C-alpha positions in Angstrom: 84.6 -6.8 -23.4 82.1 -4.7 -25.3 79.3 -3.1 -23.5 76.6 -0.6 -24.6 76.8 2.6 -22.7 73.9 5.0 -22.9 75.0 8.6 -22.4 72.7 11.1 -20.7 72.5 14.8 -21.5 70.5 17.4 -19.5 68.9 19.8 -22.0 66.2 22.4 -21.4 65.3 20.9 -18.1 64.8 17.3 -19.4 67.1 14.3 -19.5 67.4 12.8 -22.9 68.7 9.4 -23.7 71.0 10.2 -26.7 72.8 7.3 -28.1 74.4 4.0 -27.6 78.2 3.9 -27.9 80.5 1.0 -27.7 83.0 2.2 -25.1 83.9 1.2 -21.5 84.0 4.7 -20.1 81.6 7.2 -18.6 80.3 10.1 -20.6 82.8 12.5 -19.0 85.7 10.1 -19.8 86.4 9.3 -16.1 87.0 5.6 -15.2 83.8 3.7 -14.3 83.6 3.2 -10.6 83.9 -0.3 -9.2 82.7 0.8 -5.7 80.4 -1.8 -4.3 81.6 -4.4 -6.8 83.7 -7.5 -6.3 86.5 -8.7 -8.7 86.1 -12.4 -9.6 89.0 -14.2 -11.3 87.9 -16.2 -14.2 88.3 -19.9 -14.6 86.9 -23.2 -15.8 83.9 -24.8 -14.0 81.1 -27.3 -14.5 77.9 -25.4 -15.4 74.5 -27.0 -15.0 74.1 -30.4 -13.4 73.3 -34.1 -14.3 71.1 -34.5 -11.2 67.9 -36.1 -12.3 66.0 -34.5 -9.4 66.2 -31.0 -10.9 64.4 -29.3 -13.8 65.4 -30.7 -17.2 66.6 -27.3 -18.5 69.4 -27.4 -15.9 70.8 -30.5 -17.7 73.2 -31.7 -18.9 76.3 -30.5 -17.0 78.9 -28.9 -19.4 82.3 -27.4 -19.0 82.7 -23.6 -19.4 85.4 -21.0 -18.9 84.8 -17.4 -18.1 87.2 -14.5 -18.1 87.7 -12.3 -15.0 85.0 -9.8 -14.3 83.5 -7.4 -11.8 80.1 -8.0 -10.2 78.0 -6.0 -7.8 78.2 -7.3 -4.3 74.5 -6.9 -3.8 71.3 -6.8 -5.8 70.5 -3.3 -7.0 68.5 -1.6 -4.3 65.5 0.7 -4.4 67.7 3.6 -3.3 70.1 3.0 -6.1 67.4 2.7 -8.7 65.7 5.9 -7.4 68.9 7.8 -8.0 69.0 6.5 -11.6 65.4 7.5 -12.2 66.0 11.0 -10.8 69.0 11.5 -13.0 67.7 10.1 -16.3 63.9 10.5 -16.1 63.6 6.9 -17.3 60.1 5.3 -17.1 60.1 1.5 -16.5 58.1 -0.9 -18.5 55.6 -1.5 -15.6 54.9 2.2 -15.6 53.9 2.3 -19.2 50.6 1.5 -20.8 50.9 -1.9 -22.5 51.2 -1.8 -26.3 48.6 -4.1 -27.8 50.6 -4.6 -31.0 53.5 -6.0 -29.0 51.2 -8.2 -26.9 49.3 -9.4 -30.0 52.6 -10.6 -31.6 53.1 -13.0 -28.7 49.6 -14.5 -28.8 47.9 -17.0 -31.0 46.5 -15.6 -34.3 43.0 -14.2 -33.9 43.3 -13.4 -30.2 40.8 -10.5 -29.7 42.0 -7.2 -28.4 40.9 -6.7 -24.7 39.0 -3.6 -23.7 41.1 -0.5 -23.2 40.3 -0.6 -19.4 42.5 -3.7 -19.2 45.4 -2.2 -21.1 46.7 -0.1 -18.3 50.1 0.1 -16.6 50.8 -2.5 -14.0 52.7 -5.7 -13.1 52.4 -9.2 -11.7 52.1 -9.5 -7.9 52.0 -12.5 -5.6 48.9 -13.0 -3.5 48.3 -16.1 -1.4 45.1 -17.7 -2.7 43.8 -18.5 0.8 42.8 -22.0 -0.1 44.4 -25.3 -1.2 45.2 -25.1 -4.9 47.0 -27.3 -7.4 50.6 -26.2 -7.8 50.5 -26.6 -11.6 48.4 -23.4 -12.0 50.4 -20.3 -11.1 47.5 -18.0 -11.9 46.1 -19.1 -8.5 48.7 -16.9 -6.8 50.0 -14.5 -9.5 47.7 -11.7 -10.6 48.0 -8.5 -12.8 47.9 -5.6 -10.4 47.1 -2.1 -11.8 49.7 0.4 -10.6 52.2 -2.1 -9.4 55.8 -1.1 -10.3 59.2 -0.6 -8.7 58.0 2.2 -6.4 54.6 0.7 -5.7 55.4 -3.0 -5.4 51.9 -4.1 -4.3 49.9 -1.6 -6.3 48.9 2.1 -6.1 48.5 2.2 -2.3 51.9 0.7 -1.5 55.3 2.4 -1.2 58.9 1.6 -0.7 59.4 4.2 2.0 60.6 1.5 4.5 62.4 -0.5 1.8 65.2 1.7 0.4 67.8 -1.0 1.1 65.6 -3.8 -0.4 66.3 -5.1 -3.9 64.3 -3.2 -6.6 61.6 -5.4 -8.1 59.1 -5.3 -11.0 62.0 -4.9 -13.3 61.8 -5.9 -17.0 64.9 -6.8 -19.0 65.0 -3.4 -20.7 64.9 -1.6 -17.3 67.8 -3.6 -16.0 69.9 -3.2 -19.1 69.3 0.6 -19.1 70.3 0.9 -15.5 73.5 -1.0 -15.9 74.4 0.9 -19.1 73.9 4.2 -17.2 76.5 3.0 -14.7 79.0 2.0 -17.4 78.2 -1.6 -16.6 76.1 -4.5 -18.1 74.1 -7.4 -17.0 76.1 -10.6 -16.2 76.0 -13.5 -18.6 74.4 -16.7 -17.2 77.8 -18.4 -17.1 79.3 -15.5 -15.2 76.4 -15.4 -12.7 76.6 -19.2 -12.1 80.4 -19.1 -11.7 80.1 -16.2 -9.2 77.3 -17.9 -7.2 79.6 -20.9 -6.5 82.0 -18.7 -4.5 85.0 -20.5 -6.0 83.9 -23.9 -4.7 82.8 -27.0 -6.7 79.1 -27.5 -7.1 77.1 -27.5 -3.9 73.4 -27.7 -3.6 72.8 -24.3 -2.0 75.3 -21.6 -3.1 78.3 -21.9 -0.8 76.7 -24.5 1.6 75.5 -28.1 1.6 72.7 -27.1 4.0 70.2 -24.3 3.6 69.9 -23.8 7.3 73.1 -24.9 9.0 72.7 -24.9 12.8 69.1 -23.9 12.2 70.1 -20.5 10.8 69.0 -19.8 7.3 71.7 -18.6 4.8 69.2 -17.2 2.4 65.8 -15.6 2.1 63.5 -18.4 0.8 60.0 -19.6 1.5 59.4 -21.8 4.6 56.0 -23.5 5.1 53.4 -24.8 2.6 53.5 -22.8 -0.6 51.6 -20.7 -1.6 49.4 -20.2 1.5 51.4 -20.8 4.7 54.6 -18.7 4.9 56.3 -19.4 8.3 59.0 -16.8 7.5 61.5 -18.7 9.7 64.3 -16.8 8.0 62.8 -13.5 9.3 61.4 -12.2 6.1 57.9 -12.9 4.6 58.9 -10.9 1.5 62.1 -9.4 0.2 64.9 -8.8 2.7 67.3 -5.8 2.8 70.5 -6.6 1.0 73.3 -8.0 3.1 70.9 -9.6 5.5 72.5 -13.0 5.1 76.2 -14.0 5.0 78.1 -13.5 1.7 79.8 -16.3 -0.3 83.5 -16.6 -0.5 83.7 -14.0 -3.2 81.9 -11.5 -1.0 78.6 -11.6 -2.9 75.3 -11.4 -1.1 72.0 -13.0 -1.9 73.2 -15.1 -4.8 70.4 -17.4 -3.9 67.0 -16.4 -2.7 65.6 -12.9 -2.1 64.8 -12.1 -5.8 65.4 -13.7 -9.1 68.2 -11.9 -11.0 68.1 -11.2 -14.7 71.1 -12.0 -16.9 72.0 -11.0 -20.5 71.4 -14.5 -22.0 68.3 -15.3 -24.0 66.5 -18.4 -22.8 66.3 -21.6 -24.9 65.1 -24.8 -23.3 67.7 -26.9 -25.2 70.7 -24.6 -25.0 72.6 -26.7 -22.4 72.4 -29.7 -24.8 74.0 -27.6 -27.5 76.8 -26.5 -25.2 77.5 -30.0 -23.9 78.3 -31.1 -27.5 80.9 -28.4 -28.0 83.5 -29.4 -25.3 84.8 -26.7 -23.1 83.1 -23.4 -24.1 84.8 -20.1 -23.5 82.6 -17.2 -22.3 79.2 -18.3 -23.6 76.8 -15.5 -24.0 73.5 -17.4 -24.6 71.7 -18.7 -27.6 71.0 -16.6 -30.7 67.2 -17.0 -30.3 64.8 -17.6 -27.5 62.5 -20.6 -27.2 60.2 -21.6 -24.3 57.8 -24.5 -25.3 55.3 -23.2 -22.8 55.1 -19.8 -24.6 56.8 -20.3 -27.9 56.0 -16.8 -29.2 57.5 -14.9 -26.3 61.0 -13.6 -26.2 62.6 -14.6 -22.9 65.8 -14.1 -20.9 67.4 -16.3 -18.3 67.1 -15.3 -14.6 69.0 -17.0 -11.9 69.1 -17.7 -8.1 65.5 -18.2 -7.0 63.6 -15.8 -4.7 61.8 -15.4 -1.4 59.0 -17.4 -3.0 61.1 -20.5 -3.7 60.2 -23.3 -1.3 61.0 -26.9 -0.5 57.7 -28.1 -2.0 57.6 -25.8 -5.0 60.2 -24.1 -7.2 63.3 -25.1 -5.2 65.5 -22.9 -7.4 67.7 -21.5 -4.7 70.7 -23.2 -6.3 73.6 -22.0 -8.5 72.2 -24.2 -11.4 68.6 -23.0 -10.8 67.2 -21.0 -13.8 64.0 -19.8 -15.2 62.7 -18.1 -18.4 61.5 -14.5 -17.9 59.6 -12.7 -20.6 61.4 -9.6 -21.9 58.6 -7.3 -21.1 57.6 -8.7 -17.7 58.1 -7.3 -14.3 57.2 -9.3 -11.2 57.3 -8.7 -7.4 60.2 -11.2 -7.1 62.5 -10.2 -10.0 65.5 -7.9 -9.7 69.1 -7.8 -10.9 72.7 -6.9 -10.3 75.3 -5.5 -12.7 78.7 -6.7 -13.9 81.5 -5.4 -16.1 
């Protein structure tokens, strides 16, 4: 398996990202550590679903095989990401001033440039609107927040001081890929992620269980109540939960559904599953060659999986192995994180 490993060199007091090399080894030639990872034997499985009650981009079901691989037992935490930042000096996408030329390329021709006061570092955060709203307009609860990033998840006045064991959020695809590479790892493919989420069992509605709250005890951090205004937090967490707060699946993987959406290495194309279904059993699929989301046709997007603490029974019920969404390459949000594979 080829991965891109970014070596890091400390020079004159600064950490410089030097080069991308195609090797499965660390910069000092020591074996890459698999501490905190779980080995998953490969195999064949049915990816996606034919259930008419789910989103159309989860259909049709198709047969896939994946080779054996390692996967992080948990989502990457704030503490782990902090160590990466301290070692490399890396600056996440949410901490950078937006580049108007990059933004303009994703917008309709002739879109005027906004005032410079708008082009400031930040990210998307969730805020309950405080009133009844139509669920087809996510701008009612998502807003651009200046200063929001992985270490200030709700904006400039917020911190992660009490959340070191929570999954890191406001992570764009570049941020996740850089972190994984620095560990000698990579992001999982969508097929690997879905295979792992099933825990070795045939398809079940909710990860390893047929019931999201067996014996009235929730198995994942999801939204209870009336989205987006009434969060009952019956699972004990109104926002993200510390990793390992809920039981693992049979592979020993935690939070494969709920808590935060998890980025994969696959580009998103709305019709990709239809293509795979026509090819018979597909070995180690790694995503389409190009991205296409009809809702934002000019934006490059990747697949994220598993749903989050904002997925509810009445909206975005994506806390399923087949659940998937399109995430813009340059977007960080308060419910998007990741884990690594190799």
